[in-house]
C-alpha positions as CSV (number, residue, x, y, z in Angstrom):
1,M,105.9,127.0,51.4
2,K,104.4,123.8,50.4
3,S,105.4,123.4,47.2
4,T,109.0,124.1,48.7
5,Q,108.7,121.6,51.1
6,L,107.4,119.1,48.6
7,I,110.4,119.9,46.4
8,K,113.0,119.2,49.3
9,R,111.3,116.1,49.8
10,S,111.2,114.9,46.4
11,N,115.1,115.8,46.3
12,N,115.5,113.8,49.6
13,G,114.1,111.4,47.9
14,L,116.0,111.1,44.8
15,N,119.2,111.6,46.8
16,T,118.0,107.9,48.7
17,L,117.5,106.7,45.3
18,K,120.8,107.6,44.1
19,I,122.3,106.2,47.1
20,A,120.3,102.7,46.8
21,L,121.4,102.5,43.5
22,I,124.9,103.0,44.0
23,S,124.9,100.3,46.9
24,S,123.0,97.9,44.0
25,C,126.1,98.7,42.1
26,L,128.6,96.8,44.8
27,I,126.3,94.1,45.8
28,V,124.5,93.0,42.8
29,T,127.1,91.2,40.9
30,L,127.3,88.2,38.2
31,P,130.3,86.4,37.1
32,R,132.2,87.0,33.7
33,E,132.0,84.2,31.2
34,V,135.6,83.4,30.4
35,K,137.3,81.2,27.9
36,A,140.4,78.9,28.1
37,A,143.5,80.2,26.4
38,S,145.7,77.4,25.2
39,I,149.2,77.7,26.1
40,N,152.1,76.5,23.3
41,I,153.6,73.4,23.9
42,L,156.4,72.6,21.4
43,N,156.3,69.0,20.1
44,H,153.4,68.3,22.2
45,S,152.6,64.8,20.8
46,F,156.4,63.9,20.3
47,E,156.5,63.7,16.6
48,G,159.5,64.7,16.5
49,P,162.2,63.2,15.6
50,T,160.9,60.4,13.4
51,A,161.6,57.1,15.2
52,P,164.1,54.9,13.5
53,Q,163.8,51.6,13.0
54,Q,165.9,49.0,15.3
55,R,167.1,45.6,14.7
56,N,163.9,43.9,16.2
57,G,162.1,45.8,13.8
58,A,160.5,48.1,16.4
59,F,160.4,51.8,15.7
60,F,161.7,53.8,18.6
61,N,165.1,55.7,19.8
62,E,166.9,55.0,22.9
63,R,169.3,58.1,23.1
64,G,166.8,60.4,24.7
65,N,166.6,62.9,22.2
66,I,163.0,64.3,21.8
67,N,162.6,67.6,19.9
68,N,162.1,70.3,22.4
69,W,162.3,68.2,25.4
70,I,164.7,67.8,28.2
71,A,165.5,64.1,28.9
72,T,167.2,64.2,32.6
73,S,168.0,60.7,32.8
74,P,171.1,58.5,32.0
75,I,170.9,57.5,28.2
76,G,168.6,54.3,27.1
77,Q,166.1,55.3,29.7
78,T,163.8,57.8,27.5
79,G,162.9,58.3,23.9
80,I,160.4,58.1,21.2
81,F,158.3,55.3,19.9
82,N,155.9,54.4,17.0
83,P,153.7,51.5,18.2
84,S,151.7,51.0,15.4
85,K,154.4,51.1,12.6
86,S,156.1,48.7,15.3
87,D,153.1,46.3,15.3
88,A,153.7,46.0,11.9
89,N,157.6,44.9,11.8
90,T,158.5,43.7,15.0
91,T,159.6,40.1,15.0
92,F,160.1,39.1,18.4
93,D,156.8,38.1,20.7
94,S,154.4,38.3,17.5
95,I,153.0,34.8,18.5
96,V,152.3,36.2,22.1
97,F,150.7,39.7,21.5
98,D,149.1,40.9,18.7
99,S,149.8,44.7,19.3
100,Y,151.6,47.2,21.7
101,Y,148.0,49.0,21.7
102,D,144.5,48.0,21.1
103,E,143.8,51.6,20.1
104,P,145.6,54.3,18.2
105,V,147.7,56.7,20.3
106,P,145.6,59.7,20.9
107,Y,147.3,61.9,18.8
108,G,149.9,62.3,15.9
109,V,151.6,58.5,15.2
110,Q,154.4,58.7,17.9
111,V,154.6,58.9,21.7
112,A,157.1,59.3,24.3
113,W,158.3,56.3,26.4
114,S,160.3,56.3,29.9
115,N,161.7,53.2,31.4
116,G,162.4,55.5,34.7
117,G,163.6,58.9,33.3
118,T,162.2,62.0,33.3
119,I,161.0,63.7,30.3
120,S,160.8,68.1,30.6
121,Q,160.2,71.3,29.2
122,Q,160.3,75.0,30.5
123,L,157.5,76.8,28.5
124,S,157.5,80.8,27.3
125,A,154.4,81.6,29.5
126,T,154.7,82.7,32.9
127,L,152.4,82.1,36.1
128,Q,149.7,84.8,35.9
129,S,147.9,86.0,38.7
130,N,144.0,84.5,39.3
131,T,144.1,81.9,36.8
132,E,143.4,78.1,36.7
133,Y,145.7,76.0,35.0
134,T,144.8,72.5,33.4
135,L,147.6,70.4,32.2
136,G,146.4,67.2,30.5
137,V,148.6,64.0,29.4
138,Y,147.4,60.8,27.9
139,V,149.2,57.9,29.9
140,G,149.7,54.6,27.9
141,Q,150.3,51.3,29.1
142,R,151.3,48.8,26.8
143,N,150.7,45.1,26.4
144,R,153.9,44.1,26.0
145,T,155.3,45.2,29.4
146,G,153.8,45.9,33.2
147,F,152.8,49.1,34.3
148,V,155.1,50.2,37.3
149,G,153.6,54.1,37.8
150,Y,154.3,57.4,36.8
151,N,154.0,61.2,37.8
152,I,152.8,64.3,36.0
153,E,153.8,67.6,37.5
154,L,153.4,71.1,36.7
155,L,156.2,73.6,37.6
156,A,156.8,77.5,38.3
157,G,160.3,78.1,38.2
158,N,161.8,75.2,39.9
159,T,158.8,74.3,42.2
160,V,156.0,71.6,41.8
161,I,152.8,73.7,42.0
162,A,150.5,70.5,41.2
163,S,151.0,66.8,40.2
164,N,149.1,63.6,39.3
165,N,149.7,59.8,39.4
166,S,146.5,58.5,40.5
167,I,144.9,56.7,37.4
168,T,146.0,53.7,35.8
169,P,145.1,52.9,31.9
170,A,143.8,49.6,31.5
171,P,146.7,47.4,29.1
172,G,146.6,48.6,25.4
173,T,145.2,51.8,26.2
174,F,146.0,55.3,27.0
175,S,144.0,57.6,29.7
176,L,143.6,61.2,30.2
177,V,145.5,62.6,33.2
178,N,144.6,65.9,34.4
179,V,146.5,68.4,36.7
180,H,145.0,71.4,38.1
181,Y,146.1,74.5,39.9
182,T,144.7,77.9,40.5
183,S,146.5,81.0,41.3
184,S,145.9,83.5,43.7
185,D,146.6,87.1,43.2
186,N,149.2,87.1,46.1
187,D,151.0,84.1,44.7
188,P,154.4,84.2,45.6
189,L,155.4,82.1,41.9
190,I,153.7,84.9,39.8
191,G,156.1,85.5,37.0
192,Q,158.2,82.1,37.0
193,S,158.0,80.4,33.7
194,L,156.0,77.3,33.6
195,G,157.1,74.0,32.9
196,I,156.0,70.3,32.9
197,R,157.8,67.1,34.1
198,L,157.1,63.4,32.6
199,S,158.3,60.5,34.7
200,S,158.2,56.9,34.9
201,F,158.8,54.9,37.9
202,G,160.2,51.7,36.0
203,I,159.4,50.1,32.6
204,Q,157.4,51.2,30.6
205,T,155.0,54.5,30.5
206,N,153.7,56.2,27.2
207,F,153.1,59.6,27.3
208,D,151.0,61.7,24.6
209,N,149.1,64.6,23.6
210,V,150.5,67.1,25.9
211,T,148.0,69.8,26.6
212,L,148.0,73.3,28.8
213,E,144.9,75.5,29.2
214,A,144.7,78.7,31.5
215,T,141.6,80.1,32.0
216,A,141.0,83.5,34.2
217,V,139.6,82.9,37.4
218,P,135.9,85.0,37.1
219,E,136.1,88.3,39.0
220,P,132.3,89.8,39.8
221,L,131.1,92.3,37.2
222,T,129.6,95.0,38.3
223,I,126.2,95.9,37.0
224,L,123.1,97.9,37.8
225,G,120.7,95.7,39.3
226,A,117.5,96.4,36.9
227,V,115.4,94.6,39.3
228,T,116.5,96.6,42.5
229,A,116.5,99.8,40.3
230,I,113.0,99.2,39.6
231,G,112.0,98.2,42.8
232,F,114.0,101.5,44.6
233,G,112.2,103.5,41.7
234,T,108.9,102.3,42.7
235,M,109.5,103.0,46.4
236,F,110.2,106.4,45.6
237,K,107.1,107.5,43.2
238,R,105.0,105.8,46.3
239,K,106.7,108.1,48.7
240,V,106.4,111.1,46.4
241,A,102.7,110.2,45.8
242,K,101.8,109.9,49.5
243,D,103.9,113.1,50.3
244,K,101.4,115.0,47.8
245,H,98.4,113.0,49.5
246,K,99.5,114.4,53.2
247,K,99.5,118.1,51.6
């Protein structure tokens, strides 16, 4: 009889341990380690087409033709530009200004320019749920002109989901400007094509090295809490030993 009662108590203790372990699976969580994935952007550093030489010796185009990008402005408001090649050949203002930029462009040799026009690209990637997006664009202020401001926008379909225009680069330099957006699992724009739009408020802003990274928002990773399990196991052993001692 005593053995039967002890077995029953032991079984009850095991059931208690099982319940405790199941509960620990629900409570003890750790975040998964995730890595950012780069989303493809065509002609991300504006290397195409090759900028032609103009009458004043500078290398740029003024027809809004930028491979894989759409210029939504009148002709003559956007294009591509090669600063270093222009420095070596430009004839006007050469005594007043040493160069367009005091440093190499962030990527490649060419940049996009805007005198108030808009440059945009619709991507093949779509907005995913529970994902953090980081759009990065280098914004440049030339030595030879003033700086009137710009805007960098991340879109899902036709909706602007994030933008940034808060960083002003020093004359003759580029600054990295980041735009952040995190989608939820019930975001109404999930499945919409992602897009990028770059614009200037006047003469002249340069853009270079456009990147977009997507990182899945970490979800809790359910694990067996080893310490918790050991703790409950120790409690169970003590309970069984106590029951034996009582008998």
